[in-house]
C-alpha positions as a Markdown table, in Angstrom:
| # | Residue | x | y | z |
|---|---|---|---|---|
| 1 | Unk | 110.4 | 131.3 | 182.7 |
| 2 | Unk | 111.3 | 134.6 | 184.3 |
| 3 | Unk | 109.1 | 136.0 | 187.1 |
| 4 | Unk | 108.3 | 139.8 | 186.9 |
| 5 | Unk | 106.6 | 142.2 | 189.2 |
| 6 | Unk | 104.1 | 144.6 | 187.7 |
| 7 | Unk | 102.3 | 147.5 | 189.4 |
| 8 | Unk | 98.6 | 148.1 | 188.4 |
| 9 | Unk | 95.5 | 149.5 | 189.9 |
| 10 | Unk | 93.4 | 147.2 | 192.1 |
| 11 | Unk | 90.4 | 147.6 | 189.8 |
| 12 | Unk | 92.4 | 146.4 | 186.8 |
| 13 | Unk | 93.8 | 143.4 | 188.7 |
| 14 | Unk | 90.3 | 142.4 | 189.7 |
| 15 | Unk | 89.1 | 142.6 | 186.1 |
| 16 | Unk | 92.1 | 140.4 | 185.0 |
| 17 | Unk | 91.3 | 137.9 | 187.7 |
| 18 | Unk | 87.6 | 137.8 | 186.8 |
| 19 | Unk | 88.5 | 137.5 | 183.1 |
| 20 | Unk | 90.8 | 134.6 | 183.8 |
| 21 | Unk | 88.0 | 132.8 | 185.8 |
| 22 | Unk | 85.3 | 133.6 | 183.2 |
| 23 | Unk | 87.3 | 132.4 | 180.3 |
| 24 | Unk | 89.1 | 129.3 | 181.7 |
| 25 | Unk | 92.6 | 130.7 | 182.1 |
| 26 | Unk | 94.8 | 129.0 | 184.7 |
| 27 | Unk | 95.5 | 132.4 | 186.3 |
| 28 | Unk | 96.3 | 136.1 | 185.8 |
| 29 | Unk | 99.8 | 135.3 | 184.5 |
| 30 | Unk | 98.4 | 133.5 | 181.5 |
| 31 | Unk | 96.1 | 136.4 | 180.8 |
| 32 | Unk | 98.9 | 138.9 | 181.0 |
| 33 | Unk | 101.2 | 136.8 | 178.8 |
| 34 | Unk | 98.5 | 136.6 | 176.1 |
| 35 | Unk | 97.8 | 140.3 | 176.4 |
| 36 | Unk | 101.5 | 141.0 | 175.9 |
| 37 | Unk | 101.7 | 138.8 | 172.8 |
| 38 | Unk | 98.7 | 140.4 | 171.3 |
| 39 | Unk | 100.0 | 143.9 | 172.0 |
| 40 | Unk | 103.4 | 143.2 | 170.5 |
| 41 | Unk | 101.8 | 141.6 | 167.5 |
| 42 | Unk | 99.3 | 144.3 | 166.8 |
| 43 | Unk | 101.5 | 146.3 | 164.4 |
| 44 | Unk | 103.4 | 143.4 | 162.9 |
| 45 | Unk | 101.0 | 142.9 | 160.0 |
| 46 | Unk | 103.4 | 142.7 | 157.1 |
| 47 | Unk | 100.6 | 143.6 | 154.6 |
| 48 | Unk | 100.7 | 147.1 | 156.1 |
| 49 | Unk | 104.4 | 147.7 | 155.9 |
| 50 | Unk | 105.7 | 150.4 | 153.5 |
| 51 | Unk | 102.2 | 151.5 | 152.7 |
| 52 | Unk | 100.4 | 154.8 | 153.2 |
| 53 | Unk | 97.9 | 154.3 | 156.0 |
| 54 | Unk | 95.0 | 156.1 | 157.6 |
| 55 | Unk | 94.5 | 155.6 | 161.3 |
| 56 | Unk | 91.8 | 156.6 | 163.7 |
| 57 | Unk | 92.7 | 156.7 | 167.4 |
| 58 | Unk | 90.1 | 157.3 | 170.2 |
| 59 | Unk | 91.3 | 158.1 | 173.7 |
| 60 | Unk | 89.0 | 158.3 | 176.7 |
| 61 | Unk | 90.0 | 159.9 | 180.0 |
| 62 | Unk | 88.6 | 161.6 | 183.1 |
| 63 | Unk | 88.1 | 165.3 | 182.5 |
| 64 | Unk | 89.6 | 166.2 | 185.9 |
| 65 | Unk | 92.9 | 164.7 | 184.9 |
| 66 | Unk | 94.3 | 167.7 | 183.1 |
| 67 | Unk | 97.7 | 166.1 | 182.6 |
| 68 | Unk | 96.2 | 163.7 | 180.1 |
| 69 | Unk | 94.7 | 166.5 | 178.0 |
| 70 | Unk | 98.0 | 168.4 | 178.1 |
| 71 | Unk | 99.9 | 165.3 | 177.0 |
| 72 | Unk | 97.4 | 164.8 | 174.1 |
| 73 | Unk | 98.1 | 168.4 | 173.0 |
| 74 | Unk | 101.9 | 167.8 | 173.2 |
| 75 | Unk | 101.6 | 164.6 | 171.2 |
| 76 | Unk | 99.5 | 166.3 | 168.6 |
| 77 | Unk | 102.2 | 169.0 | 168.1 |
| 78 | Unk | 105.1 | 166.5 | 168.3 |
| 79 | Unk | 103.6 | 164.4 | 165.5 |
| 80 | Unk | 102.2 | 167.3 | 163.5 |
| 81 | Unk | 103.1 | 165.6 | 160.2 |
| 82 | Unk | 101.2 | 162.5 | 161.2 |
| 83 | Unk | 98.1 | 164.0 | 162.7 |
| 84 | Unk | 95.7 | 165.0 | 159.9 |
| 85 | Unk | 92.9 | 166.0 | 162.3 |
| 86 | Unk | 92.1 | 166.0 | 166.0 |
| 87 | Unk | 88.7 | 166.3 | 167.8 |
| 88 | Unk | 88.0 | 166.8 | 171.5 |
| 89 | Unk | 84.6 | 166.3 | 173.1 |
| 90 | Unk | 83.0 | 165.7 | 176.5 |
| 91 | Unk | 81.4 | 162.3 | 177.1 |
| 92 | Unk | 79.0 | 162.0 | 180.0 |
| 93 | Unk | 79.5 | 163.8 | 183.2 |
| 94 | Unk | 83.2 | 163.1 | 183.9 |
| 95 | Unk | 85.0 | 162.1 | 180.7 |
| 96 | Unk | 86.7 | 163.6 | 177.7 |
| 97 | Unk | 87.4 | 161.9 | 174.4 |
| 98 | Unk | 90.2 | 162.8 | 172.0 |
| 99 | Unk | 89.9 | 161.5 | 168.4 |
| 100 | Unk | 92.9 | 161.6 | 166.2 |
| 101 | Unk | 92.9 | 161.0 | 162.4 |
| 102 | Unk | 96.4 | 160.0 | 161.3 |
| 103 | Unk | 98.0 | 159.7 | 157.9 |
| 104 | Unk | 101.3 | 158.0 | 157.6 |
| 105 | Unk | 103.3 | 154.7 | 157.8 |
| 106 | Unk | 102.8 | 151.8 | 160.2 |
| 107 | Unk | 105.9 | 152.6 | 162.3 |
| 108 | Unk | 104.9 | 156.2 | 162.8 |
| 109 | Unk | 101.3 | 155.3 | 163.7 |
| 110 | Unk | 102.5 | 152.5 | 166.0 |
| 111 | Unk | 104.8 | 155.0 | 167.8 |
| 112 | Unk | 102.0 | 157.5 | 168.3 |
| 113 | Unk | 99.6 | 154.9 | 169.6 |
| 114 | Unk | 102.3 | 153.6 | 172.0 |
| 115 | Unk | 102.9 | 157.0 | 173.4 |
| 116 | Unk | 99.2 | 157.5 | 174.0 |
| 117 | Unk | 98.9 | 154.1 | 175.7 |
| 118 | Unk | 101.9 | 155.0 | 177.9 |
| 119 | Unk | 100.2 | 158.1 | 179.1 |
| 120 | Unk | 99.3 | 157.8 | 182.8 |
| 121 | Unk | 95.5 | 158.1 | 183.6 |
| 122 | Unk | 94.3 | 157.3 | 180.1 |
| 123 | Unk | 91.2 | 155.0 | 180.6 |
| 124 | Unk | 90.9 | 153.5 | 177.1 |
| 125 | Unk | 92.7 | 153.6 | 173.7 |
| 126 | Unk | 91.0 | 152.2 | 170.6 |
| 127 | Unk | 92.3 | 152.5 | 167.1 |
| 128 | Unk | 91.9 | 151.1 | 163.6 |
| 129 | Unk | 94.3 | 151.3 | 160.6 |
| 130 | Unk | 93.6 | 150.9 | 156.9 |
| 131 | Unk | 95.7 | 151.2 | 153.8 |
| 132 | Unk | 94.8 | 154.2 | 151.6 |
| 133 | Unk | 97.4 | 153.7 | 148.8 |
| 134 | Unk | 96.1 | 152.1 | 145.7 |
| 135 | Unk | 92.6 | 151.9 | 147.3 |
| 136 | Unk | 90.2 | 150.0 | 145.0 |
| 137 | Unk | 86.7 | 150.1 | 146.5 |
| 138 | Unk | 85.5 | 147.2 | 144.4 |
| 139 | Unk | 88.5 | 144.9 | 145.1 |
| 140 | Unk | 88.5 | 145.9 | 148.8 |
| 141 | Unk | 84.8 | 145.1 | 149.3 |
| 142 | Unk | 83.6 | 148.7 | 149.9 |
């Protein structure tokens, strides 16, 4: 097994170590391996391939980090065909939230979410994806 070096903030490393201890992992490497497998598997749901999807992406960041807000604006414009709607609001005393509503295919949504996750100083990224083609509310349990 290869050994890699990864840079991360001290606070995140402490959270990983605490998570490993609280959940019975043998150490941080096991937690990071599982997180990597989960991240890579997120968009590999074959039921979503070649379908029209609706995605909602929520991004939280510190309002003093203007580079994040600028990056969100650039991404919105770079992916204009994918972004159906975008909402910005302030949360608490020091945070901003960007909410993106996306319409497109899995590969495009995955690329967009990946670019947001790769943005330095983003605190959290949450998303959901649902198919909207051939939507039958009765069959889909709505």
